[in-house]
N, C-alpha and C positions, 0 to 999 in steps of 0.2 A: 450536379454539384458533387465533387468527389470529397469523401470524408476519410479522415485518418484518425486512428486511435493510438496514442502513446501510452503504454503501461509501464509503470516504474515499480520495481519490487522493493522489499524492505531491507533493513539493516541485517547483515550477515546472511541474507537470503539470496534469491536468484529468480529468474523467470519462472521456475517451477511453481512459485507461490501464487501466481496469477494464471497458470496454465488452463484450469477449467474455464475461466472466463474468456480467455483467448480462444479456446476451442469453440465455445458457445457463439462468440461474435463472428468467427469464421464460418460457422454453420448457418447463422441467421442473416448475415449481411455479406456484401461484397467490398467492405471497407478495407483500406490499407491499414495493416496492424504492425506496430513496431514495439519490440520488447527488448531494450538494451540490457546488458549486464553491467552493473556499476563496477568500477575498478576494485579489485580485491575480493569481489563477491563471486557467487556461483557455488558449485558443489565443493570446490576446494578453496578454502579461504586463504587469502594472503594479504594481510594488512600492513606489511612492513613499510611500504613507501606510499601509501594512499592517504587521502585526507578528505575532509568535507568538501573542500574546493574541487577536488578531482571528481567527486560524485556529482556535484552540481554541474560541472563542465560537461561531463559525459551526457547528462540529461539534456542540457542545452543543445549540444551538438545533434543529438537524436531528434530533438524538437525541430531544429532548423532544417534538417534533412527532410523530415516529414512534411514540413510546411511548403517545401519546394515541389512536393509531389501531389498535394491535395489542396482543396479550396477551404476546408474547415477542419479544425483539429480539436479533438476531445482528449484530455489528459486524465488518465486513471492512475492514482497513486495508492499503493498498499503500505500501511505502517509508516516507516520513515519515508517511503516513496510518496506518501500523502503530503508530507512536509515539503518534499522537493517539488511536487506538483503545484503546491501553493506558491512556492518560490518562483516557479516559471510563470504562474498567473500574474505575479506582481511585475514581471519584467517583459512579458510578451502578450500579444493578443491571442487568447485562447477562447474557443467558443463555449466549451463546457468543462467542468471539473467533476470527477467522481472520486471520492475519498473513502477508501476501504480500511477500516481499523486504523485510522490515521493517528500517529503517535504524538499528538499534541501534549498529552499526559501519558504516563506509562507505568506499568507494573501495578496490577491489582493483586496484592500479596496473598490474600486468602485463596483465590482461585489458582494462582500460579503455584503455590505450595502444594495444593491438592494434586495438580498435574505432575509436579516434580516428585511427589511421593510415589505415584504410579511408576514413574520412570526409575526411581532409585531402588524399588523393590524388584526390578526386573533386569539387573545388570548382567546376570549370568545367562538366562534363557534368551534375552533379547526379544521376547514375544510381546511386542507392543500392541496396544489396541489398534484396530484398523482406522484408516483415515486420520492419523495423527502424525506428529513430527517429533516424537520423543527421541528418536535416534538422532535427529538433527539438533535438538536442544542439548543432548549429551555432548555431541561434537562441538557445538558452539561454546559450551561451558569450559571446554578445555583448549579451544583454539582461538578465542577472541581476546586479543591483548587489551589492556586497560586503555591504552592510547587510542584505540579504535572507538571505544565507548566515549571518550572525550570528543572525538570528531563527530560522533552522532549527536552529542549534546550541542555542539556548535551549530548543527543544522536546526535543531529545536530553537535555540536562542536567536538565530538569524531571522527566522520567519515570525516568531511569536509576537513581536511588537506591531506587526503590520496586518493582522487578520482583518481589521476593519477596512483596509484599503483594497481588499480583494472584492471585485464586483462581478466576477464571472459566475454565471448560473452554476449551482453546485448541488450534487446529490451525495449525501453522507450515508454510508452503510456501516453498521456496527453490530457486533455480536453480543448477545446478552451474557455469554459465559466466557468472554475474552479474558484470559489470564495474564496478558501482557499489557494491553491498553484498556483501562477501565471505561465503563459505559459513559461516565461523566465527561470523558474526553470528547466524545462525539457531541454531547449536549453543549459543552463549552464552545466548540467550534460552530455549531449551528447558531448559537446566540451571538458570537463575536464576528463572524464573517460578514462583510459588508454587502454581500450579494442580495439583490432584490428577490431573485428566484432561488429558493432553497428547498430541498426535499430531504427528508430523514426516513431511512428504511432500517427497521430493526430486525435482526435475525435472532429470534428467541434462544435458539440452541447453538448459535454460532460461536466458535472459539476464535482465537486470534487469526489463524489461517482460514479466514472466512470464505474463501473461494472453494473450500473443501467441506463446508457446512452441509448438514443433511438437507437443509431447505434452500440450498444455493439456487436450484432451478427456479424457485419462486422469485427470489430477489434479482436473479439475472434478468428475468423478463421485465421487472420493474425498472431496472437500470437501463435496459435497452429502450423502453418507452421514453424515459427521460432523455436519453441520447438522441432519439429520433424526433422529439418534439421540435416544432418550428423549422424542420428541414424544408 
């Protein structure tokens, strides 16, 4: 039985956000991996003519293409990609869901401000701490138009009323030090999702870009076990 994994990145992000997990899956399995770039996203942002509808459509097209190539599909969504993954689960038959830092709720002000202070005191030297995305936060703060934020909120509001209708087996992964999505977001999803099979993995030191957490190898293996169950 052929397995395919569709990975969906976050708002203002790109495939780089899930690259460590992609590399791990390629190393440990022979599965078909698909990582589309949502319209307007990637390393150079361009939100002039894109919308929530275009992001959802791109994800749907990638899912349909993958479904033609494999027998079973697992969808992994990071941040806003987690919301899009849940949207797909509402509309299509998906075998399993993995939600990474899913943005059901967003902005943990205390931790985010701590991260931003580090960023703002380094505008000249640009010597950011390793394994962080402060340079990307800086770019996003100056290149993300307000209308794009409104489109992001459309995705949130589109999926939120229907959590209970999602029955797909789901694994939720959340960082304890996430400065964008609070830990309560994952707890809320775990409680509200209608899936009978639900797993919750906590990355104690994980920040928002959880695929780059210090303990990622540990939870990568836990997620792989969840993916492989019942094959």
